[in-house]
Structures are given as structure tokens and as C-alpha cells.
C-alpha positions as CSV (number, residue, x, y, z in Angstrom):
1,M,216.5,185.9,69.0
2,K,213.8,188.0,70.7
3,K,212.6,191.5,70.2
4,V,213.7,193.8,73.1
5,V,212.0,197.2,73.5
6,Y,214.3,199.7,75.2
7,D,214.8,203.3,76.3
8,L,218.3,203.9,77.6
9,H,218.3,207.7,78.0
10,T,215.8,209.3,80.5
11,H,215.9,212.0,83.1
12,S,214.3,212.0,86.5
13,A,213.4,215.1,88.6
14,L,217.1,215.0,89.8
15,S,218.2,216.5,86.5
16,P,217.8,220.3,86.5
17,C,215.9,220.1,83.2
18,G,213.8,217.1,84.3
19,D,210.2,217.8,85.1
20,N,209.2,217.3,88.7
21,D,206.6,214.8,87.6
22,M,209.5,212.6,86.5
23,T,209.5,210.6,89.8
24,V,210.9,207.1,89.8
25,N,207.4,205.5,90.1
26,N,205.9,207.7,87.4
27,M,208.8,207.0,85.0
28,L,208.9,203.2,85.5
29,H,205.1,202.7,85.4
30,M,204.9,204.8,82.3
31,A,207.6,202.8,80.7
32,V,205.8,199.6,81.5
33,L,202.6,200.9,80.0
34,N,204.5,201.8,76.9
35,G,205.8,198.3,76.6
36,I,209.5,199.1,77.4
37,Q,211.4,196.0,78.6
38,V,214.8,197.5,79.3
39,M,215.2,201.1,80.7
40,A,218.0,203.3,82.0
41,I,217.7,206.4,84.1
42,T,220.5,208.7,83.1
43,D,220.4,212.0,85.0
44,H,223.0,214.7,84.3
45,N,226.3,213.9,86.1
46,S,224.5,211.9,88.9
47,C,223.1,208.5,89.7
48,K,221.5,209.5,93.0
49,N,217.9,208.6,92.0
50,C,219.1,205.1,90.8
51,P,218.7,203.5,94.2
52,A,215.1,204.4,94.5
53,A,214.4,203.5,90.9
54,M,216.1,200.1,91.3
55,E,213.9,199.4,94.3
56,V,210.7,200.3,92.4
57,A,211.8,198.2,89.4
58,K,212.0,195.0,91.6
59,G,208.2,194.9,91.5
60,L,207.8,195.6,87.8
61,P,208.3,193.6,84.6
62,I,211.2,195.8,83.5
63,D,215.0,195.5,83.5
64,L,216.3,198.8,84.9
65,I,219.9,199.7,84.2
66,P,221.5,202.3,86.5
67,G,223.2,205.0,84.5
68,M,224.2,208.6,84.0
69,E,224.6,211.2,81.3
70,L,228.1,212.5,81.9
71,C,229.1,215.9,80.6
72,T,232.8,215.8,79.7
73,S,235.2,218.8,80.0
74,E,234.4,219.4,76.3
75,E,230.7,219.7,77.2
76,V,230.0,216.5,75.2
77,H,227.3,214.3,76.7
78,I,228.1,210.6,77.2
79,I,225.7,207.9,78.2
80,C,227.2,205.7,81.0
81,L,225.5,202.4,81.9
82,F,226.4,200.0,84.7
83,P,225.7,196.3,85.4
84,A,224.9,196.9,89.1
85,L,223.8,199.7,91.4
86,E,227.0,199.5,93.5
87,S,229.2,200.3,90.5
88,A,226.9,203.1,89.4
89,M,227.0,204.7,92.8
90,A,230.8,204.4,93.0
91,F,231.0,206.2,89.7
92,D,228.6,208.8,91.0
93,D,231.0,209.5,93.8
94,Y,233.9,209.9,91.4
95,V,232.0,212.2,89.1
96,H,230.7,214.4,91.9
97,D,234.3,214.9,92.9
98,H,235.0,216.2,89.4
99,L,232.1,218.6,89.2
100,P,232.8,222.3,89.6
101,P,231.5,223.4,93.1
102,V,228.9,225.7,91.6
103,K,225.8,225.8,93.7
104,N,222.5,225.2,92.0
105,R,220.0,228.0,91.8
106,P,216.7,226.1,91.9
107,E,214.6,229.1,91.0
108,I,216.4,229.2,87.6
109,F,217.5,225.6,86.9
110,G,215.2,223.4,88.9
111,E,215.3,221.7,92.3
112,Q,217.4,218.6,91.5
113,R,215.3,216.3,93.7
114,I,216.7,213.2,95.3
115,L,213.8,210.7,95.8
116,N,213.1,207.5,97.7
117,A,211.1,204.5,96.4
118,A,207.8,206.2,97.6
119,D,208.6,209.3,95.4
120,E,209.2,211.3,98.6
121,I,211.9,214.0,98.4
122,V,214.8,213.0,100.7
123,G,217.2,215.6,99.6
124,Y,218.4,218.0,96.9
125,E,221.7,217.9,95.0
126,P,223.5,221.2,95.9
127,Y,225.9,221.4,92.9
128,L,224.5,222.4,89.5
129,L,224.4,219.2,87.6
130,I,224.4,220.6,84.0
131,N,228.0,221.9,84.3
132,A,230.9,220.2,82.5
133,T,233.0,217.9,84.7
134,T,236.8,217.9,84.5
135,I,236.7,214.5,82.8
136,S,237.8,214.6,79.2
137,I,236.3,212.5,76.4
138,E,239.6,210.7,76.0
139,E,239.4,209.5,79.6
140,T,235.8,208.4,79.5
141,V,235.8,204.8,78.1
142,P,238.7,203.5,80.3
143,L,237.3,205.4,83.3
144,V,233.8,203.9,82.9
145,R,235.3,200.4,82.3
146,R,237.1,200.7,85.6
147,F,233.7,200.9,87.3
148,G,232.4,197.9,85.3
149,G,230.3,199.9,82.9
150,I,230.0,200.9,79.2
151,C,229.5,204.3,77.6
152,Y,228.8,205.9,74.3
153,P,228.2,209.4,72.9
154,A,224.7,210.7,73.3
155,H,222.6,212.2,70.5
156,I,225.5,212.6,68.1
157,D,223.3,214.4,65.5
158,K,222.2,217.1,68.0
159,S,223.2,220.7,67.4
160,S,224.6,221.0,71.0
161,T,226.4,218.9,73.6
162,S,227.3,216.3,71.0
163,V,230.7,215.1,69.6
164,F,230.0,216.8,66.2
165,S,228.5,220.0,67.5
166,N,231.2,220.6,70.1
167,L,234.3,218.9,68.6
168,G,233.4,218.6,64.9
169,Y,234.7,215.0,64.5
170,F,234.6,211.5,65.8
171,S,237.7,209.6,66.7
172,A,238.2,205.8,66.8
173,D,240.8,206.5,69.5
174,W,238.1,207.3,72.0
175,G,237.2,203.6,72.1
176,F,233.4,203.7,71.8
177,S,231.6,200.7,70.7
178,A,228.1,202.3,70.3
179,V,226.5,205.7,69.5
180,E,223.2,207.2,70.1
181,I,221.4,209.0,67.3
182,V,218.2,211.1,67.4
183,C,217.0,210.8,63.8
184,R,217.6,207.7,61.7
185,E,217.5,209.9,58.7
186,N,220.8,211.4,59.7
187,I,222.7,208.1,59.6
188,P,223.7,208.3,55.9
189,K,225.2,211.8,56.5
190,L,227.1,211.0,59.6
191,A,228.2,207.4,58.9
192,P,231.1,208.4,56.6
193,Q,232.4,210.7,59.3
194,I,232.7,208.0,61.9
195,P,235.6,205.6,61.6
196,G,234.4,202.0,61.9
197,F,230.8,203.0,61.9
198,A,229.7,199.6,60.5
199,D,231.0,197.9,63.7
200,L,229.2,200.3,66.1
201,L,225.9,199.6,67.8
202,V,223.5,202.4,66.9
203,L,221.0,203.1,69.6
204,H,217.9,205.4,69.6
205,S,216.4,206.6,72.9
206,S,214.0,209.2,74.1
207,D,216.2,211.6,76.2
208,A,212.9,212.0,78.0
209,H,212.6,215.0,80.4
210,Y,208.8,214.7,80.6
211,L,206.6,211.7,81.1
212,W,205.1,212.0,77.6
213,D,208.6,211.9,76.1
214,I,209.3,208.3,77.2
215,S,209.6,206.0,74.3
216,Q,206.4,204.2,73.2
217,G,207.9,201.0,71.8
218,E,209.5,202.4,68.7
219,N,213.0,201.6,69.7
220,F,214.0,197.9,69.8
221,L,216.7,195.4,68.9
222,F,216.6,191.7,68.2
223,C,219.0,189.8,70.4
224,N,219.3,186.9,72.8
225,D,220.7,188.8,75.8
226,F,220.3,192.6,75.8
227,R,222.8,193.3,78.6
228,H,225.4,191.0,77.0
229,M,225.0,192.8,73.7
230,L,225.7,196.1,75.3
231,G,228.7,194.7,77.1
232,L,227.2,194.7,80.6
233,Y,228.1,191.4,82.2
């Protein structure tokens, strides 16, 4: 087995809360400097900066996974990861059709920049991306699987937009095979509340919105094939 350093939860300048310095080049080069070997860009309810990021990643020693942080109808955040750009962009189309048609107000929420591989602005997402979609948490696992991906609840120990903060419980019926947790110290408290916790993959990522938030090598797993371990074939 080999040690794989990862960060599977980061936000580019497309996310309304993402800093404008979170361009695809800045993010990927910072990740490489920090020793990250596998990274995912997971903007709120959108994959539209994944094409540029995947292009940049071709020239770097990093495995970039296209992804999204989906906001369910219950306002629970779910990390969705895909094996290929094509499946991620098909999922992006589906999610966009399930966003409320509320226009972004960039002076309040941020510009939601769509970038190319040279970090040039090529567009702006018009719908406000932090809103809840009409996709329920019960739908999420089978839906993401339809697009060839895997998904798991984000920051389950966070005081907002998590399964426990918004729903107060964790159900085995949802079908998740992994969870993301912010603080390892919270595992003993939460584990008894999660059915089948011992069988779940527990992940820790940065949820970076600024360049200095990107993980610096503290999150890693020992495995032979990281994508295979996640279920991305």
C-alpha cells in the first residue's frame, strides 16, 4: 500500500463564497506545493470550472477528480465525485435544471466566475448557487450513481448544512458508503449515532474557500488505488 495525500473538498471562484483568487491554476499549483496527490474541485451546485481545472491538471503531478458540493432540498451538503469530466458535466446539467431560478446578486454573494485554463473569465453563473436544489437526500445516492459517480455527506459535524444540524439523524437507508468529518475529535461522539459507522470510509478535507485553506498534507490514506477505494472506476 502507498500513502496518498488528498483534498476532496475545495471551492473555486465559481462558488459564491469562493475567493476570486481561487482560480484553477492557483488552486492546483498550491495543491501541488502542499504535496497533495489527489484533489477534487467541488463548487456549490456546479461543475462548470471542472473543464478548465482538468485541462490545467494534465500538466501537473496531481490526479484531479471533477466534483460538486450538492445542496439537497433539506439544505444538506453532499460531496459528489465523478470518474470522468463527461459524467460530471452531465450531472451539472441535471442539477442546474433543479436549481431555483433565483438570479445571483454579485454585489452581495460574489461573482460566480466561470474560468478557462488560462484563468480568464469566460462567463458568470447567473443563478445563485448556494440555494437548495429540489433533489432530496433520499434521491442523492442512486442519482449520482446514474451518472457514474459516488457521493457522501459533507462536514457531518458542522453546525449548519450537515445531516445532523439540519435533520438530526443519519439513516442507513440513504446508502452512503463514506462521510466527511471536520474534526477527528468528534468521531467518538458521532459514531454511535451513525448506523454501520465501522464500515464507512471517513474522510477529512479542507472545504477551502481561500488559497491558504487548502490542505497541507495532513489528510491521507494508505491504499493501492485511491479511486478504486472511493468507488470511482
